[in-house]
Steps between C-alpha positions, in 0.01 A plus 500: 500500500251753367405525134687831485819341630471212253444748218792719606737204525373370167558839338858505626549145373536639149865598438413813303255626762755428771763698306256791461419487871871500589568798273211691658629414848807709416303801377178598319510462123282553193408217263756616242781500754411148606480379140845646431646291784324174410493275195124554451287754315321798654159333452630188678632712789160669521327163524737385774445826690124447472535162672727642772255784556204259525671316787596830671875460459538819295316827472516778244458875484496766232827685442436744219417303187614166636418268786757408761480159660633425847483219752181512707608477866156374608520197274860429596407525869219246460731263315770545762249423778425170327869413461571596863218270616632220280849546649362508856311175435812336358709602802234375740485165319879475502517572874235236567690244290824572690322459833351165390844371399651608831242299698 
């Protein structure tokens, strides 16, 4: 597992960051919109977004006077590659265990 993947998984380990990520997966939102949907303050949402941005799970862009945050497909793709590899390894180990028991 790369440092990025560990950091991304760690970032999503926080329930508030995971909730923010899930809301952004549905559609882009501004900090205020996110804060209105969560039991945390705008400054807290901003701090969580900063962490998610540092691990490339979200990106932002200017939209008039506010910034819109959205899921970063590049970061999600890298995380998915890791999870796919983990799943492939688990299936391979399972198949090997079944074969050993059949012998």
